[in-house]
ZAPASE-402134 format. One line per 8 residues: their letters; for each residue x, y, z of N, C-alpha, C. Coordinates in nm, 2 decimals. Example, Ala and Ser with C-alpha at 12.3 -4.5 7.8 and 13.67 -1.06 7.14 Angstrom:
AS) 1.32/-0.57/0.78/1.23/-0.45/0.78/1.32/-0.33/0.78; 1.28/-0.22/0.71/1.37/-0.11/0.71/1.29/0.00/0.79 $
// end
This chain:
MRPRPEKP) 0.69/-0.73/-2.27/0.79/-0.83/-2.25/0.82/-0.84/-2.10; 0.81/-0.96/-2.04/0.83/-0.98/-1.90/0.98/-0.96/-1.87; 1.00/-0.88/-1.76/1.14/-0.86/-1.72/1.20/-0.98/-1.65; 1.33/-0.97/-1.63/1.40/-1.08/-1.56/1.39/-1.06/-1.41; 1.32/-1.14/-1.34/1.31/-1.13/-1.19/1.45/-1.14/-1.12; 1.46/-1.05/-1.02/1.58/-1.06/-0.93/1.57/-1.19/-0.84; 1.68/-1.25/-0.81/1.68/-1.37/-0.73/1.67/-1.32/-0.58; 1.57/-1.37/-0.51/1.57/-1.33/-0.36/1.68/-1.39/-0.28 $
GPGQESVW) 1.72/-1.32/-0.18/1.82/-1.37/-0.09/1.75/-1.43/0.03; 1.82/-1.47/0.13/1.76/-1.53/0.25/1.67/-1.43/0.32; 1.55/-1.47/0.35/1.45/-1.38/0.42/1.38/-1.29/0.32; 1.41/-1.30/0.19/1.34/-1.21/0.10/1.23/-1.28/0.02; 1.14/-1.20/-0.04/1.04/-1.25/-0.13/1.06/-1.18/-0.27; 1.03/-1.25/-0.37/1.03/-1.19/-0.51/0.88/-1.16/-0.54; 0.86/-1.04/-0.59/0.73/-1.00/-0.62/0.68/-1.07/-0.74; 0.77/-1.14/-0.81/0.73/-1.22/-0.93/0.68/-1.36/-0.88 $
DYPRPPRV) 0.69/-1.39/-0.75/0.63/-1.51/-0.70/0.49/-1.48/-0.64; 0.45/-1.36/-0.63/0.32/-1.32/-0.59/0.22/-1.36/-0.69; 0.09/-1.39/-0.65/-0.01/-1.44/-0.74/-0.08/-1.33/-0.82; -0.15/-1.37/-0.92/-0.24/-1.29/-1.00/-0.36/-1.38/-1.02; -0.48/-1.35/-0.97/-0.51/-1.23/-0.90/-0.44/-1.22/-0.76; -0.44/-1.10/-0.71/-0.37/-1.08/-0.58/-0.42/-1.16/-0.46; -0.34/-1.17/-0.36/-0.37/-1.24/-0.24/-0.37/-1.14/-0.12; -0.45/-1.16/-0.02/-0.45/-1.07/0.10/-0.40/-1.16/0.21 $
DPSDELVE) -0.29/-1.11/0.27/-0.22/-1.18/0.38/-0.22/-1.09/0.50; -0.26/-1.14/0.62/-0.25/-1.06/0.74/-0.10/-1.05/0.78; -0.07/-0.94/0.85/0.07/-0.91/0.90/0.06/-0.86/1.04; 0.15/-0.91/1.12/0.16/-0.86/1.26/0.28/-0.77/1.28; 0.34/-0.73/1.17/0.45/-0.64/1.18/0.40/-0.50/1.23; 0.48/-0.42/1.30/0.45/-0.28/1.33/0.46/-0.20/1.20; 0.34/-0.14/1.16/0.34/-0.06/1.04/0.30/0.08/1.09; 0.38/0.18/1.05/0.35/0.32/1.09/0.35/0.41/0.97 $
VWLGGERV) 0.27/0.52/0.98/0.26/0.63/0.88/0.28/0.76/0.94; 0.37/0.84/0.89/0.41/0.97/0.94/0.38/1.08/0.84; 0.32/1.19/0.89/0.29/1.31/0.81/0.29/1.43/0.89; 0.35/1.54/0.84/0.36/1.66/0.92/0.43/1.65/1.05; 0.53/1.55/1.05/0.60/1.52/1.17/0.53/1.45/1.28; 0.41/1.40/1.25/0.33/1.33/1.34/0.30/1.18/1.29; 0.30/1.09/1.39/0.26/0.95/1.35/0.10/0.95/1.34; 0.06/0.93/1.22/-0.09/0.93/1.20/-0.15/0.79/1.20 $
ASSTRSLR) -0.07/0.69/1.19/-0.12/0.56/1.19/-0.02/0.46/1.25; -0.06/0.36/1.33/0.03/0.26/1.38/-0.06/0.14/1.41; -0.01/0.03/1.35/-0.09/-0.10/1.36/0.00/-0.22/1.36; -0.04/-0.32/1.43/0.02/-0.46/1.42/-0.09/-0.55/1.36; -0.19/-0.49/1.30/-0.30/-0.57/1.25/-0.33/-0.53/1.10; -0.22/-0.51/1.02/-0.24/-0.47/0.88/-0.26/-0.59/0.79; -0.30/-0.56/0.67/-0.32/-0.66/0.57/-0.22/-0.63/0.45; -0.16/-0.73/0.40/-0.07/-0.70/0.28/-0.14/-0.76/0.16 $
VLETSHPP) -0.16/-0.67/0.05/-0.21/-0.72/-0.07/-0.09/-0.75/-0.16; -0.08/-0.88/-0.21/0.04/-0.92/-0.28/0.00/-0.96/-0.42; 0.06/-0.89/-0.52/0.02/-0.91/-0.66/0.15/-0.91/-0.74; 0.15/-1.00/-0.84/0.26/-1.02/-0.93/0.32/-0.89/-0.98; 0.45/-0.87/-0.96/0.53/-0.75/-1.01/0.51/-0.63/-0.92; 0.43/-0.63/-0.82/0.41/-0.52/-0.73/0.46/-0.55/-0.59; 0.53/-0.45/-0.53/0.56/-0.46/-0.39/0.43/-0.46/-0.31; 0.43/-0.52/-0.19/0.31/-0.52/-0.11/0.25/-0.39/-0.08 $
TYYLPVAD) 0.12/-0.38/-0.08/0.05/-0.26/-0.04/-0.01/-0.30/0.10; 0.02/-0.22/0.20/-0.03/-0.24/0.33/-0.16/-0.17/0.35; -0.26/-0.24/0.41/-0.39/-0.18/0.44/-0.40/-0.19/0.60; -0.42/-0.07/0.66/-0.43/-0.06/0.80/-0.58/-0.05/0.85; -0.61/-0.11/0.96/-0.75/-0.08/1.01/-0.77/0.07/1.03; -0.89/0.11/0.99/-0.92/0.26/1.01/-0.91/0.29/1.16; -0.94/0.20/1.24/-0.94/0.22/1.39/-0.79/0.25/1.44; -0.69/0.22/1.36/-0.55/0.24/1.39/-0.50/0.37/1.33 $
VAEGALVP) -0.58/0.45/1.27/-0.55/0.58/1.21/-0.59/0.69/1.31; -0.51/0.79/1.33/-0.55/0.90/1.42/-0.68/0.96/1.38; -0.76/0.99/1.49/-0.89/1.05/1.46/-0.87/1.19/1.39; -0.95/1.21/1.29/-0.95/1.33/1.21/-0.84/1.33/1.10; -0.76/1.23/1.09/-0.65/1.23/0.99/-0.70/1.19/0.85; -0.82/1.12/0.84/-0.88/1.09/0.71/-0.99/1.18/0.68; -0.98/1.25/0.57/-1.09/1.34/0.53/-1.14/1.29/0.39; -1.26/1.24/0.38/-1.31/1.19/0.26/-1.31/1.30/0.15 $
VAGTTGCE) -1.28/1.26/0.03/-1.28/1.35/-0.09/-1.35/1.28/-0.21; -1.39/1.36/-0.30/-1.47/1.31/-0.42/-1.38/1.23/-0.51; -1.44/1.14/-0.58/-1.37/1.06/-0.69/-1.35/0.92/-0.65; -1.35/0.83/-0.75/-1.32/0.69/-0.73/-1.23/0.64/-0.84; -1.17/0.53/-0.82/-1.10/0.46/-0.93/-1.14/0.31/-0.92; -1.12/0.23/-1.02/-1.15/0.09/-1.02/-1.03/0.00/-1.03; -1.04/-0.11/-0.96/-0.94/-0.21/-0.97/-1.01/-0.34/-1.02; -0.95/-0.40/-1.12/-1.01/-0.52/-1.18/-1.03/-0.63/-1.08 $
WKGTASYF) -0.95/-0.63/-0.97/-0.96/-0.74/-0.87/-1.04/-0.69/-0.75; -1.01/-0.58/-0.70/-1.07/-0.53/-0.57/-1.20/-0.46/-0.58; -1.22/-0.39/-0.69/-1.35/-0.32/-0.71/-1.32/-0.17/-0.71; -1.41/-0.09/-0.65/-1.41/0.05/-0.66/-1.35/0.11/-0.53; -1.24/0.19/-0.55/-1.18/0.26/-0.44/-1.23/0.40/-0.42; -1.25/0.44/-0.29/-1.28/0.58/-0.26/-1.16/0.63/-0.19; -1.15/0.77/-0.19/-1.02/0.83/-0.14/-1.04/0.93/-0.02; -0.93/0.95/0.04/-0.92/1.04/0.15/-0.80/1.13/0.13 $
DLVAGGVV) -0.81/1.26/0.18/-0.69/1.34/0.21/-0.64/1.29/0.34; -0.51/1.29/0.36/-0.45/1.26/0.49/-0.40/1.39/0.55; -0.44/1.41/0.67/-0.41/1.54/0.74/-0.35/1.52/0.87; -0.23/1.59/0.89/-0.17/1.59/1.02/-0.06/1.69/1.03; -0.03/1.75/1.15/0.08/1.84/1.17/0.07/1.96/1.08; -0.05/2.00/1.04/-0.07/2.12/0.95/-0.04/2.09/0.81; -0.03/1.96/0.77/0.00/1.92/0.63/-0.12/1.85/0.58; -0.15/1.87/0.45/-0.26/1.79/0.38/-0.19/1.72/0.27 $
APRAAWTY) -0.21/1.59/0.27/-0.16/1.50/0.16/-0.28/1.46/0.08; -0.31/1.53/-0.04/-0.43/1.51/-0.11/-0.44/1.37/-0.17; -0.55/1.31/-0.15/-0.59/1.17/-0.20/-0.47/1.07/-0.17; -0.42/1.08/-0.05/-0.30/1.00/-0.02/-0.35/0.86/0.04; -0.48/0.85/0.07/-0.52/0.72/0.12/-0.65/0.68/0.05; -0.67/0.54/0.05/-0.79/0.49/-0.02/-0.84/0.37/0.06; -0.97/0.34/0.03/-1.03/0.22/0.09/-1.13/0.15/-0.01; -1.16/0.03/0.02/-1.26/-0.04/-0.06/-1.38/-0.07/0.03 $
ADPRRGFE) -1.48/0.01/0.03/-1.60/-0.01/0.12/-1.68/-0.13/0.09; -1.68/-0.17/-0.04/-1.76/-0.28/-0.09/-1.68/-0.36/-0.19; -1.57/-0.42/-0.15/-1.48/-0.49/-0.24/-1.54/-0.61/-0.31; -1.48/-0.65/-0.41/-1.53/-0.77/-0.48/-1.50/-0.90/-0.40; -1.56/-1.01/-0.44/-1.54/-1.13/-0.37/-1.40/-1.17/-0.37; -1.35/-1.22/-0.25/-1.22/-1.25/-0.23/-1.13/-1.15/-0.16; -1.19/-1.02/-0.16/-1.12/-0.91/-0.10/-1.20/-0.85/0.02; -1.30/-0.92/0.07/-1.38/-0.87/0.18/-1.30/-0.83/0.30 $
ALVGHVAV) -1.19/-0.89/0.32/-1.10/-0.86/0.44/-1.06/-0.71/0.44; -1.06/-0.65/0.32/-1.02/-0.51/0.31/-1.12/-0.41/0.37; -1.25/-0.45/0.39/-1.35/-0.36/0.45/-1.30/-0.31/0.59; -1.31/-0.18/0.61/-1.26/-0.12/0.73/-1.12/-0.10/0.74; -1.05/-0.11/0.63/-0.90/-0.08/0.62/-0.87/0.03/0.52; -0.76/0.09/0.53/-0.72/0.20/0.45/-0.57/0.18/0.41; -0.54/0.21/0.28/-0.41/0.20/0.23/-0.36/0.35/0.22; -0.22/0.36/0.22/-0.16/0.50/0.21/-0.06/0.49/0.10 $
MPAAVDRC) -0.05/0.59/0.02/0.05/0.61/-0.08/0.18/0.66/-0.02; 0.28/0.57/-0.01/0.40/0.61/0.06/0.47/0.74/0.01; 0.46/0.77/-0.12/0.52/0.89/-0.18/0.45/1.01/-0.13; 0.33/1.00/-0.08/0.25/1.12/-0.05/0.27/1.17/0.10; 0.34/1.09/0.18/0.35/1.12/0.32/0.50/1.14/0.36; 0.53/1.18/0.48/0.67/1.20/0.52/0.74/1.06/0.51; 0.68/0.96/0.57/0.74/0.83/0.56/0.64/0.72/0.61; 0.66/0.60/0.56/0.60/0.48/0.60/0.70/0.39/0.65 $
VVAGETVV) 0.67/0.31/0.76/0.77/0.23/0.83/0.71/0.09/0.85; 0.79/-0.01/0.82/0.74/-0.15/0.84/0.85/-0.22/0.93; 0.82/-0.26/1.05/0.91/-0.33/1.14/1.04/-0.25/1.15; 1.03/-0.12/1.17/1.14/-0.03/1.19/1.21/0.01/1.07; 1.18/-0.04/0.95/1.24/0.00/0.82/1.16/0.10/0.75; 1.22/0.21/0.71/1.15/0.31/0.63/1.13/0.25/0.49; 1.01/0.27/0.44/0.97/0.21/0.31/1.02/0.31/0.19; 1.05/0.24/0.08/1.07/0.32/-0.04/0.94/0.31/-0.12 $
PQPGDFYG) 0.89/0.42/-0.17/0.76/0.41/-0.25/0.78/0.34/-0.38; 0.68/0.27/-0.42/0.68/0.20/-0.55/0.70/0.31/-0.66; 0.78/0.28/-0.76/0.80/0.38/-0.87/0.66/0.42/-0.94; 0.66/0.54/-0.99/0.55/0.59/-1.06/0.45/0.66/-0.97; 0.35/0.72/-1.02/0.25/0.80/-0.93/0.12/0.73/-0.93; 0.10/0.60/-0.97/-0.03/0.54/-0.97/-0.04/0.43/-0.87; 0.07/0.36/-0.84/0.07/0.24/-0.75/0.11/0.28/-0.61; 0.06/0.20/-0.51/0.09/0.23/-0.38/0.17/0.13/-0.30 $
GWITSRVV) 0.26/0.06/-0.37/0.33/-0.05/-0.31/0.44/0.01/-0.21; 0.48/-0.08/-0.11/0.57/-0.04/-0.01/0.69/-0.13/-0.03; 0.81/-0.07/-0.07/0.93/-0.15/-0.09/1.01/-0.15/0.03; 1.05/-0.27/0.08/1.14/-0.28/0.19/1.25/-0.37/0.14; 1.35/-0.39/0.23/1.46/-0.48/0.19/1.42/-0.63/0.18; 1.30/-0.66/0.23/1.25/-0.79/0.22/1.19/-0.83/0.09; 1.17/-0.74/0.00/1.12/-0.77/-0.14/1.22/-0.73/-0.25; 1.22/-0.81/-0.35/1.30/-0.78/-0.47/1.21/-0.78/-0.59 $
GPFKGIPG) 1.25/-0.71/-0.69/1.18/-0.68/-0.81/1.24/-0.75/-0.94; 1.23/-0.67/-1.05/1.19/-0.53/-1.06/1.04/-0.51/-1.04; 1.01/-0.39/-1.01/0.88/-0.35/-0.96/0.80/-0.28/-1.07; 0.68/-0.31/-1.09/0.59/-0.24/-1.19/0.59/-0.09/-1.15; 0.58/-0.01/-1.24/0.58/0.14/-1.22/0.70/0.21/-1.28; 0.81/0.13/-1.31/0.92/0.19/-1.37/0.89/0.21/-1.52; 0.96/0.30/-1.59/0.93/0.32/-1.73/0.94/0.19/-1.81; 0.84/0.17/-1.90/0.83/0.05/-1.98/0.76/-0.06/-1.91 $
SWGW) 0.70/-0.05/-1.79/0.64/-0.16/-1.72/0.49/-0.16/-1.74; 0.43/-0.08/-1.82/0.29/-0.07/-1.83/0.22/-0.21/-1.86; 0.28/-0.28/-1.95/0.23/-0.41/-2.00/0.26/-0.53/-1.92; 0.33/-0.52/-1.81/0.37/-0.63/-1.73/0.25/-0.70/-1.67 $
// end
């Protein structure tokens, strides 16, 4: 059963207005990732993946991630839209965040812009920041959406949302 979308206020987006299949939008907002007390990524060249019922997932250029912070690990997962994701441990400040980042090295048609970019699971790091605002992680342990005051839900990942 589809939930009742929240009404967006001025300057907000409803995740229920995002498309399916998802859309990739460039963003020039300052996006930062912190782990172990260190800033491990900073970019004004990120991509937002926007999908119905999901808060945006930000993908940062690998070149904007600190050298040595991404350590490839075994295992993949599949996305019906983007293809096969491969994973990284994120390492900084003496802290290891297992499988906290992922990439699509050979994405499906329509998602080619994601090549050379990496996404980070906000719940796995100290904090993620968009335009000075600390992100709230998307509920659940499977999705990597970044919730800011700019987006309204409800968001997939809460109990009972599997079939949305």
